[in-house]
PAMARGU-694671 format. One line per 2 residues: their letters; for each residue x, y, z of N, C-alpha, C. Coordinates in pm, 1 decimal. Example, Ala and Ser with C-alpha at 12.3 -4.5 7.8 and 13.67 -1.06 7.14 Angstrom:
<tidrens>
AS	1319.0 -569.0 780.0 1230.0 -450.0 780.0 1320.0 -330.0 780.0 ~ 1285.0 -225.0 708.0 1367.0 -106.0 714.0 1290.0 3.0 787.0
</tidrens>
This chain:
<tidrens>
MT	4313.1 14010.5 13448.3 4218.1 14062.3 13350.5 4255.6 14004.5 13213.8 ~ 4158.0 13951.5 13143.8 4184.8 13893.5 13012.9 4207.9 14003.3 12909.4
IS	4278.6 13968.0 12804.6 4309.5 14065.0 12698.5 4181.2 14115.9 12633.2 ~ 4084.8 14026.2 12606.3 3962.9 14070.5 12538.5 3885.8 14172.0 12622.7
WK	3880.9 14152.4 12755.9 3811.0 14247.3 12841.6 3883.1 14381.2 12840.5 ~ 4017.0 14376.9 12847.1 4095.3 14500.5 12845.3 4072.7 14575.0 12713.4
RS	4071.1 14504.3 12602.8 4046.4 14568.6 12473.3 3906.4 14628.7 12467.9 ~ 3809.0 14558.7 12523.6 3673.0 14610.9 12525.6 3666.2 14739.3 12606.3
RE	3734.7 14741.0 12720.9 3731.5 14858.3 12807.7 3798.2 14977.7 12740.8 ~ 3901.8 14953.1 12663.9 3976.3 15061.3 12600.5 3927.6 15094.7 12460.4
AR	3831.1 15020.5 12410.1 3784.3 15040.0 12272.4 3723.6 15178.3 12253.8 ~ 3743.8 15234.6 12138.2 3689.3 15366.8 12104.6 3537.0 15361.7 12087.6
LW	3480.3 15242.1 12073.0 3336.4 15227.9 12056.5 3260.7 15302.0 12165.5 ~ 3306.3 15292.2 12289.9 3235.2 15353.1 12401.7 3233.9 15504.7 12391.5
HR	3327.2 15562.8 12316.9 3331.9 15708.2 12299.1 3226.7 15756.9 12200.3 ~ 3171.3 15665.4 12121.1 3071.8 15704.3 12020.0 2928.8 15682.6 12065.9
LV	2909.9 15620.9 12180.4 2775.1 15589.2 12227.5 2727.5 15689.3 12331.7 ~ 2597.1 15704.0 12338.8 2538.4 15778.2 12449.5 2511.2 15676.8 12561.0
PA	2501.2 15720.7 12685.7 2483.6 15626.9 12796.6 2364.8 15531.5 12781.9 ~ 2254.3 15576.7 12724.9 2137.8 15488.1 12708.9 2169.7 15372.0 12614.5
QA	2243.3 15399.3 12507.1 2283.2 15293.0 12414.7 2377.5 15195.8 12484.6 ~ 2473.9 15249.2 12557.2 2568.9 15163.9 12628.0 2497.2 15078.2 12731.6
AR	2396.4 15132.9 12796.5 2319.9 15056.2 12895.4 2250.0 14938.2 12828.0 ~ 2190.6 14961.1 12711.2 2125.3 14851.5 12639.0 2225.1 14742.4 12601.2
IM	2343.0 14782.4 12557.5 2445.6 14685.5 12519.4 2491.3 14606.4 12641.3 ~ 2512.5 14675.1 12752.6 2557.9 14606.8 12873.2 2454.4 14506.9 12923.4
VA	2326.2 14542.8 12915.8 2220.9 14450.5 12958.1 2217.0 14330.0 12864.7 ~ 2233.1 14353.8 12734.3 2233.2 14243.5 12638.9 2350.8 14149.0 12662.3
CH	2464.2 14202.8 12699.9 2584.6 14120.7 12719.2 2592.8 14058.8 12858.0 ~ 2551.7 14131.8 12960.6 2576.2 14088.9 13097.9 2449.4 14059.7 13177.8
GD	2332.9 14085.5 13121.5 2208.0 14054.4 13189.8 2196.8 14122.8 13324.5 ~ 2164.1 14045.2 13428.1 2146.1 14100.8 13562.4 2275.6 14155.8 13621.1
GA	2389.1 14115.8 13567.8 2517.2 14164.3 13618.0 2565.8 14291.6 13550.4 ~ 2480.6 14353.3 13468.7 2521.4 14472.9 13394.6 2559.8 14587.6 13487.3
GA	2483.9 14606.4 13593.6 2514.5 14715.3 13686.8 2650.7 14698.0 13751.6 ~ 2682.1 14576.1 13792.5 2812.4 14549.0 13853.5 2925.2 14570.6 13752.3
EV	2902.6 14529.0 13628.9 3003.2 14547.8 13524.3 3028.7 14696.3 13498.8 ~ 2922.0 14774.7 13493.5 2935.2 14918.0 13468.5 3009.8 14985.7 13583.9
LL	2975.4 14948.8 13707.9 3045.6 15007.9 13822.4 3191.7 14966.2 13825.7 ~ 3220.9 14843.0 13784.4 3360.7 14799.6 13775.4 3435.9 14883.9 13672.8
RA	3372.9 14907.8 13559.2 3437.8 14990.7 13456.6 3458.9 15133.9 13505.8 ~ 3364.2 15187.3 13581.9 3382.1 15321.4 13639.0 3498.4 15321.7 13737.6
FL	3507.2 15217.6 13819.6 3616.6 15207.3 13915.6 3751.2 15199.7 13844.0 ~ 3760.0 15116.5 13740.6 3886.1 15103.3 13667.8 3922.8 15233.0 13594.9
AE	3823.1 15303.6 13545.3 3850.2 15432.8 13481.7 3905.1 15531.7 13584.4 ~ 3851.9 15525.2 13706.0 3904.0 15611.1 13813.5 4048.9 15574.7 13843.9
RD	4078.1 15445.3 13849.8 4215.5 15400.8 13874.8 4309.6 15443.4 13762.8 ~ 4255.0 15453.5 13640.4 4333.9 15498.2 13525.1 4341.7 15650.0 13515.9
TN	4283.9 15718.5 13613.4 4274.9 15865.7 13616.5 4217.3 15921.4 13486.1 ~ 4099.8 15869.2 13451.8 4028.9 15911.7 13331.7 3890.4 15963.5 13373.1
PS	3881.6 16090.6 13415.0 3754.9 16142.0 13468.3 3639.9 16141.8 13367.8 ~ 3667.8 16161.0 13240.2 3558.3 16159.7 13142.6 3499.2 16019.3 13130.0
AV	3582.8 15917.2 13137.7 3531.8 15779.8 13132.8 3453.4 15746.6 13259.8 ~ 3498.9 15796.3 13373.6 3425.6 15774.6 13499.0 3286.8 15835.1 13487.4
RF	3276.9 15958.2 13439.3 3146.6 16023.1 13421.9 3057.6 15943.4 13327.7 ~ 3116.7 15898.1 13216.9 3039.7 15820.7 13119.3 2981.1 15695.5 13183.6
WL	3063.8 15617.5 13253.5 3015.7 15492.0 13311.7 2915.6 15516.6 13422.9 ~ 2930.7 15624.9 13497.1 2831.1 15655.9 13599.7 2698.7 15698.6 13535.7
EV	2705.6 15765.9 13420.9 2583.0 15799.7 13348.1 2517.8 15673.9 13292.1 ~ 2599.5 15577.6 13248.5 2545.4 15449.6 13202.1 2475.1 15379.8 13318.3
YG	2535.4 15383.6 13437.0 2473.2 15322.5 13553.5 2340.3 15391.4 13584.9 ~ 2335.8 15522.9 13571.6 2211.0 15595.4 13590.4 2105.3 15552.1 13490.0
AL	2146.2 15530.5 13365.8 2052.3 15483.6 13263.3 2002.9 15343.0 13296.2 ~ 2091.5 15258.7 13349.1 2050.4 15123.1 13388.9 1947.7 15127.3 13501.1
TA	1971.5 15209.3 13601.3 1878.0 15216.5 13713.2 1745.5 15277.4 13668.8 ~ 1748.6 15370.4 13574.0 1624.6 15427.5 13520.5 1546.6 15321.3 13444.4
RQ	1617.5 15236.2 13368.5 1551.6 15125.9 13296.4 1485.5 15030.5 13394.2 ~ 1556.1 14998.0 13502.6 1501.4 14905.2 13601.8 1379.5 14965.0 13670.6
AA	1385.7 15094.1 13701.0 1272.1 15159.5 13765.7 1151.9 15163.3 13672.2 ~ 1177.4 15189.0 13544.8 1067.6 15195.7 13447.7 1003.7 15058.0 13428.1
SA	1084.5 14952.8 13430.0 1028.0 14818.8 13410.2 958.1 14769.0 13536.8 ~ 987.9 14827.8 13651.3 925.7 14785.5 13776.6 789.8 14852.6 13799.6
TP	761.6 14961.3 13728.3 634.9 15032.0 13746.7 523.5 14959.2 13669.9 ~ 401.1 14964.3 13719.0 290.3 14899.5 13648.7 269.6 14959.3 13509.6
AR	223.0 14876.7 13417.7 205.6 14919.5 13279.3 92.8 15021.0 13263.9 ~ -11.4 15011.7 13345.8 -121.0 15106.8 13333.0 -138.6 15181.6 13464.7
AG	-182.3 15302.1 13452.4 -204.5 15384.2 13570.7 -318.1 15324.0 13651.6 ~ -300.9 15318.4 13780.8 -405.2 15266.5 13868.0 -407.8 15115.1 13877.8
AT	-310.8 15047.6 13815.5 -307.0 14901.9 13821.5 -270.8 14856.9 13962.2 ~ -333.6 14753.4 14008.4 -303.3 14698.8 14139.6 -257.0 14556.2 14125.0
E	-184.7 14512.0 14223.9 -135.9 14373.8 14220.1 -213.6 14288.0 14313.5
</tidrens>
Protein backbone atom coordinates (compact mmCIF):
# COMPACT_ATOMS: atom_id res chain seq x y z
CA MET A 1 0.00 0.00 0.00
CA THR A 2 1.43 3.37 -0.96
CA ILE A 3 1.91 6.08 1.65
CA SER A 4 -0.46 8.50 -0.11
CA TRP A 5 -3.28 5.92 -0.14
CA LYS A 6 -2.70 5.14 3.54
CA ARG A 7 -2.79 8.85 4.40
CA SER A 8 -6.00 9.28 2.41
CA ARG A 9 -7.62 6.37 4.23
CA GLU A 10 -6.63 7.73 7.63
CA ALA A 11 -7.34 11.39 6.86
CA ARG A 12 -9.77 13.21 9.13
CA LEU A 13 -11.50 14.58 6.01
CA TRP A 14 -13.70 11.48 5.81
CA HIS A 15 -14.98 12.18 9.35
CA ARG A 16 -16.40 15.54 8.22
CA LEU A 17 -18.34 14.29 5.20
CA VAL A 18 -21.73 12.71 4.90
CA PRO A 19 -21.86 9.51 2.80
CA ALA A 20 -23.47 11.25 -0.21
CA GLN A 21 -20.59 13.75 -0.38
CA ALA A 22 -18.02 10.99 -0.03
CA ALA A 23 -19.75 9.04 -2.81
CA ARG A 24 -19.48 12.04 -5.16
CA ILE A 25 -15.78 12.42 -4.34
CA MET A 26 -15.11 8.72 -4.87
CA VAL A 27 -16.86 8.77 -8.26
CA ALA A 28 -14.88 11.85 -9.27
CA CYS A 29 -11.60 10.21 -8.27
CA HIS A 30 -12.18 6.57 -9.20
CA GLY A 31 -14.94 6.61 -11.82
CA ASP A 32 -16.40 3.15 -12.45
CA GLY A 33 -14.08 1.67 -9.83
CA ALA A 34 -15.54 3.78 -7.01
CA GLY A 35 -17.65 0.94 -5.64
CA ALA A 36 -14.67 -1.40 -5.44
CA GLU A 37 -12.58 1.31 -3.75
CA VAL A 38 -15.30 1.97 -1.17
CA LEU A 39 -15.68 -1.75 -0.39
CA LEU A 40 -11.90 -2.06 -0.06
CA ARG A 41 -11.90 0.81 2.43
CA ALA A 42 -14.72 -0.86 4.38
CA PHE A 43 -12.75 -4.11 4.43
CA LEU A 44 -9.59 -2.38 5.64
CA ALA A 45 -11.56 -0.53 8.32
CA GLU A 46 -12.88 -3.90 9.49
CA ARG A 47 -9.32 -5.25 9.60
CA ASP A 48 -8.37 -2.18 11.66
CA THR A 49 -11.27 -2.96 14.03
CA ASN A 50 -12.89 0.41 13.39
CA PRO A 51 -16.66 -0.26 13.33
CA SER A 52 -17.65 3.39 12.83
CA ALA A 53 -15.47 3.60 9.71
CA VAL A 54 -16.94 0.32 8.43
CA ARG A 55 -20.46 1.74 8.83
CA PHE A 56 -19.45 4.96 7.11
CA TRP A 57 -17.95 3.20 4.07
CA LEU A 58 -20.92 0.86 3.77
CA GLU A 59 -23.22 3.90 3.83
CA VAL A 60 -21.06 5.45 1.11
CA TYR A 61 -21.48 2.25 -0.90
CA GLY A 62 -25.24 2.52 -0.40
CA ALA A 63 -25.14 6.10 -1.68
CA LEU A 64 -23.15 4.94 -4.72
CA THR A 65 -25.65 2.22 -5.56
CA ALA A 66 -28.53 4.69 -5.11
CA ARG A 67 -26.79 7.08 -7.53
CA GLN A 68 -26.37 4.28 -10.07
CA ALA A 69 -30.01 3.24 -9.72
CA ALA A 70 -31.19 6.83 -10.13
CA SER A 71 -29.08 7.34 -13.26
CA ALA A 72 -30.34 4.06 -14.75
CA THR A 73 -34.03 5.04 -14.50
CA PRO A 74 -35.64 6.88 -17.44
CA ALA A 75 -35.71 10.66 -17.18
CA ARG A 76 -39.46 10.94 -17.75
CA ALA A 77 -42.27 8.81 -16.47
CA GLY A 78 -43.62 6.45 -19.09
CA ALA A 79 -40.52 6.71 -21.29
CA THR A 80 -39.84 3.65 -23.38
CA GLU A 81 -36.70 2.49 -25.06
